[in-house]
C-alpha positions in Angstrom: 70.5 16.2 -71.4 69.8 19.9 -71.1 66.0 19.3 -71.6 66.0 16.6 -68.9 67.6 18.9 -66.4 65.1 21.6 -67.3 62.1 19.2 -66.7 63.6 18.2 -63.3 64.0 21.7 -62.3 60.5 22.6 -63.2 59.2 19.6 -61.3 61.1 20.6 -58.2 59.7 24.1 -58.4 56.1 22.9 -58.8 56.5 20.5 -55.8 57.9 23.4 -53.7 55.1 25.7 -54.7 52.5 22.9 -53.9 54.1 22.3 -50.5 54.0 26.0 -49.7 50.3 26.1 -50.7 49.5 23.1 -48.4 51.4 24.7 -45.4 49.6 28.0 -45.9 46.2 26.2 -46.1 46.9 24.3 -42.9 47.9 27.5 -41.2 44.6 29.1 -42.3 42.6 26.2 -41.1 44.3 26.2 -37.7 43.6 29.8 -37.2 39.9 29.5 -38.1 37.4 29.7 -35.2 35.6 26.4 -34.4 32.1 26.1 -35.8 29.4 27.4 -33.4 27.5 24.7 -31.4 23.9 24.6 -32.3 21.6 25.9 -29.5 20.0 23.3 -27.3 16.2 23.4 -27.4 14.7 23.8 -23.9 11.4 24.4 -22.1 11.3 27.4 -19.9 9.1 29.0 -17.3 9.1 32.4 -15.7 10.2 32.9 -12.0 7.5 34.9 -10.1 6.9 36.5 -6.8 3.9 34.8 -5.1 2.9 32.0 -2.7 2.6 28.2 -3.0 0.1 25.9 -1.4 2.5 23.8 0.7 1.6 20.2 1.7 3.4 17.5 3.6 3.1 13.9 2.2 3.7 11.1 4.6 2.1 8.0 6.2 -0.4 7.7 9.0 -0.8 4.7 11.4 -4.4 3.7 12.3 -4.8 3.2 16.0 -7.9 2.5 18.2 -8.8 5.5 20.3 -9.3 3.1 23.3 -6.7 0.3 23.5 -5.1 -1.6 26.4 -2.5 -4.2 27.1 -3.9 -6.9 29.4 -1.0 -8.0 31.7 -0.4 -10.5 34.5 -0.2 -9.1 38.0 1.2 -12.2 39.8 3.8 -14.8 39.2 3.0 -18.4 38.2 2.4 -20.8 35.4 -0.2 -19.7 32.9 -3.0 -22.3 32.9 -5.5 -20.8 30.4 -5.5 -18.4 27.5 -9.1 -18.3 26.3 -9.1 -15.9 23.4 -7.3 -15.4 20.1 -6.9 -12.5 17.7 -10.2 -11.2 16.4 -12.3 -12.6 19.3 -14.8 -10.3 21.0 -14.7 -10.1 24.8 -17.1 -8.5 27.3 -16.1 -6.5 30.3 -15.2 -8.8 33.2 -14.9 -12.0 31.2 -12.1 -14.3 32.2 -9.3 -14.0 29.6 -6.5 -15.9 31.2 -5.8 -17.9 34.4 -2.5 -18.2 36.4 -1.8 -21.2 38.6 -3.2 -20.1 42.0 -1.7 -22.7 44.3 1.0 -20.5 45.9 -1.6 -17.8 46.3 -4.0 -20.1 47.9 -1.3 -21.1 50.4 -0.8 -17.4 51.2 -4.5 -17.0 51.8 -4.6 -20.0 54.1 -1.6 -18.8 56.0 -3.3 -15.4 56.5 -6.5 -17.0 57.7 -4.5 -19.0 60.2 -2.8 -15.8 61.5 -6.2 -14.1 61.8 -7.6 -17.1 63.7 -4.6 -16.9 66.1 -5.0 -13.2 66.5 -8.7 -13.6 67.3 -8.0 -16.3 69.8 -5.3 -14.1 71.5 -7.8 -11.2 71.5 -10.4 -13.3 73.3 -7.8 -14.3 75.8 -6.6 -10.7 76.5 -10.2 -9.5 76.8 -10.8 -12.1 79.5 -7.6 -11.1 81.3 -8.5 -7.4 81.1 -12.0 -8.1 82.5 -10.4 -9.9 85.4 -7.8 -7.3 86.1 -10.5 -4.6 86.0 -12.3 -6.4 88.8 -9.1 -6.9 90.7 -8.1 -3.3 90.4 -11.5 -2.3 91.8 -10.9 -4.6 94.8 -7.4 -3.3 95.3 -5.9 -6.7 94.6 -3.5 -5.4 91.9 -1.6 -2.2 91.4 -2.4 0.4 88.8 0.8 -0.5 87.0 -0.3 -4.1 86.6 -3.6 -2.9 85.3 -1.9 -0.6 82.8 0.1 -3.6 81.5 -3.1 -5.6 81.0 -4.7 -2.7 79.2 -1.7 -2.4 76.9 -1.7 -6.1 76.1 -5.4 -5.9 75.2 -4.7 -3.0 72.8 -1.9 -4.9 71.2 -4.1 -7.9 70.7 -6.8 -5.7 69.1 -4.2 -4.2 66.8 -2.8 -7.6 65.9 -6.3 -8.7 64.9 -6.8 -5.7 62.7 -3.4 -6.3 61.0 -4.3 -9.9 60.5 -7.6 -9.0 58.9 -5.9 -6.6 56.5 -3.3 -9.2 55.6 -6.0 -11.7 54.8 -7.9 -9.1 52.7 -4.6 -8.3 50.8 -3.9 -12.0 50.3 -7.4 -12.5 48.9 -6.9 -9.5 46.5 -3.6 -11.0 45.3 -5.3 -14.4 44.9 -8.0 -12.7 42.7 -5.2 -11.6 40.3 -4.7 -15.2 39.3 -7.9 -14.7 37.2 -7.2 -12.1 34.4 -10.5 -10.4 33.3 -11.2 -8.1 30.3 -11.0 -4.5 31.5 -13.7 -3.5 29.0 -15.6 -4.9 26.0 -13.5 -5.0 22.9 -11.7 -7.0 20.3 -8.5 -9.0 20.9 -5.8 -7.6 18.5 -2.9 -9.6 19.8 -2.3 -12.8 21.9 1.1 -12.5 23.5 1.4 -15.7 25.7 0.4 -19.3 25.7 -0.5 -21.8 28.4 2.6 -23.1 30.1 4.4 -19.8 29.9 5.7 -18.3 33.1 3.7 -15.2 34.1 5.1 -12.4 36.2 3.8 -8.9 37.2 3.7 -6.8 34.0 4.0 -9.6 31.5 1.7 -8.7 28.5 -0.9 -11.4 27.8 -3.2 -9.6 25.3 -3.9 -6.3 23.6 -7.5 -5.4 23.2 -9.2 -2.4 21.4 -12.6 -0.9 21.4 -14.2 -0.9 17.9 -15.3 2.5 16.6 -13.5 5.7 17.0 -9.9 5.7 15.8 -6.9 8.0 15.6 -4.5 8.3 12.7 -1.0 9.3 13.8 1.8 10.6 11.6 5.4 11.2 12.7 6.9 14.4 11.3 10.1 16.4 11.7 10.1 19.5 13.9 10.2 21.9 10.9 7.2 20.2 9.3 5.2 20.3 12.6 5.8 24.0 12.7 3.9 24.4 9.5 0.7 22.6 10.8 -2.1 23.7 13.1 -5.0 21.8 14.7 -7.9 22.0 12.3 -5.8 21.9 9.1 -7.1 19.8 6.2 -5.6 16.3 5.8 -6.4 13.8 3.0 -5.9 10.1 3.8 -5.6 7.7 0.8 -5.6 4.0 0.3 -5.3 2.9 -3.3 -7.7 5.1 -5.3 -9.9 5.8 -2.3 -9.5 8.9 -0.2 -11.0 10.5 3.0 -10.7 14.2 3.9 -10.6 15.2 7.5 -9.3 17.9 10.0 -6.3 17.4 12.2 -7.2 17.1 15.9 -4.0 17.5 17.9 -0.3 18.5 17.3 2.2 17.0 19.7 5.5 19.0 19.3 7.4 17.0 21.9 10.1 14.9 20.1 10.7 11.2 20.6 14.1 9.4 20.5 14.1 9.7 16.7 13.6 13.5 16.9 10.0 13.3 15.5 6.8 14.8 16.8 3.2 13.6 16.1 0.1 14.9 14.5 -3.2 13.1 15.3 -6.5 13.0 13.6 -9.5 11.4 15.2 -12.2 9.7 13.0 -15.5 8.1 14.1 -14.4 4.8 12.5 -11.4 3.3 10.7 -11.0 4.6 7.1 -11.3 2.1 4.3 -12.4 -0.6 6.8 -8.7 -1.1 7.7 -7.7 -2.8 11.0 -5.8 -1.1 13.7 -2.1 -1.1 12.9 -2.6 -0.5 9.2 -1.0 2.5 7.4 -2.5 4.9 4.9 -1.1 7.7 2.8 -1.5 11.2 4.4 -1.3 14.6 2.7 -1.4 17.5 5.2 -2.2 21.0 3.9 0.3 23.3 5.5 0.2 27.1 5.7 1.0 28.9 2.3 4.6 30.1 1.8 5.4 33.4 0.0 8.6 34.2 -1.9 10.3 33.7 -5.3 8.4 30.8 -6.9 9.8 28.5 -9.6 8.5 25.1 -10.9 9.7 22.1 -9.0 10.9 20.8 -12.4 13.4 23.6 -12.5 15.3 22.4 -9.5 18.5 20.4 -9.9 19.4 18.9 -6.5 23.1 18.5 -5.8 25.3 17.3 -3.0 26.2 20.7 -1.6 23.5 22.9 -3.1 20.5 23.1 -5.4 20.7 24.8 -8.8 18.3 26.5 -11.1 19.4 27.0 -14.7 18.6 30.6 -15.7 18.4 31.6 -19.4 20.3 34.9 -19.9 21.2 36.3 -23.4 20.2 32.9 -24.9 22.7 31.0 -22.9 22.4 28.8 -19.8 23.5 30.1 -16.5 23.2 27.8 -13.5 22.3 29.7 -10.3 22.7 28.2 -6.8 19.5 28.5 -4.7 18.2 27.5 -1.3 14.8 25.7 -1.4 12.6 27.3 1.3 9.5 25.2 0.7 7.9 22.8 -1.8 4.3 22.8 -2.7 1.7 21.4 -5.1 2.2 24.4 -7.4 6.0 25.0 -7.3 8.8 25.7 -4.9 9.9 28.9 -3.0 13.6 29.5 -3.4 16.1 32.0 -2.1 18.8 32.6 -4.7 22.4 33.2 -3.5 24.0 36.5 -4.3 20.9 37.7 -6.1 21.4 35.5 -9.1 17.7 35.1 -9.8 14.7 37.4 -9.6 11.0 37.6 -10.6 10.6 37.7 -14.4 13.7 35.6 -15.2 13.3 32.6 -17.5 14.4 29.3 -16.0 14.8 25.9 -17.7 12.4 23.1 -16.7 13.0 19.4 -17.4 14.4 16.2 -16.2 17.5 16.3 -13.9 19.5 14.7 -16.7 18.5 17.5 -19.1 19.4 20.2 -16.6 22.8 18.6 -15.8 23.7 18.9 -19.5 23.3 22.7 -19.5 26.7 23.9 -18.3 27.4 27.6 -18.0 27.5 29.3 -21.4 25.6 26.6 -23.3 23.5 28.2 -26.0 19.8 27.5 -25.7 16.6 28.2 -27.6 13.1 28.0 -26.0 10.6 25.6 -27.4 6.8 26.0 -27.6 6.8 29.8 -27.3 8.7 29.9 -24.0 10.9 32.7 -23.0 14.5 32.6 -24.2 
């Protein structure tokens, strides 16, 4: 019995000692610092003071240098539309015809008024000749003669007015025939026989083949970077054409966009008017602190550049002044970046993973 109690006592003591050892070990583990995270391998570049070759990439619309909308000038039913898209027309050729019956009636009415005015004039001329003879013989008073003279003048004026009205009616009648204003190619047919014409209603658009202008719409700050004579490269697929800008139109349209125009002797890439091509405008160089565009991490409120300092990542907010073919000019906030600093370059997803304090190591011999 005594031995059994001794064994039990020893077992309890051993268990207590083991429990104390476990508690002590847990306490030691809890107070140990966490294992250091392995550094993230990154590619870096060096921020530099310099300039970038800025360019503006957009689209340009091909337009004929000489184009017109052929419109009706009188009201009536359209009887003929002789041409379709792609047809060639010569200056003066009849393109469309409007029903002239009401216009013919107006001409006939004007002719009748002229005939009546001429008849009245002949009558007044005879009366005036008679009154002239009567005045000479003292048969009528000077007052009666003056009345006869005034009636003759009124008849002459009425004849002149009737002649002008007839001429105007004939001119309006001629508007029933719609001729081509110049030789060109029909690019749009905008009406059909049976439609109602009215003054200003578009019937066709025509363009003169040959010289074209390529027009791009740009924001005001982009226009400020361009000058007439700057180089522009137009592209369509793998083909390209290099030219010089002709005009800059800084006046803004309803969309707050201005225009830059380039005139070429013929349409590029044999494209029709109305086609669009790619356009890259070479703008004036911009100087400042330059970083690779791959170092920029755009955000909702600001753009970040991840600077490498003491082998850890440090995101720095910057303002992008300009982007070019060989980098971007940035203005760091609160002086957080300067020439000679190493910055991380990579995909946006890679840059987003580098929070402040993340250890990094440069790859490929880059700065760290």
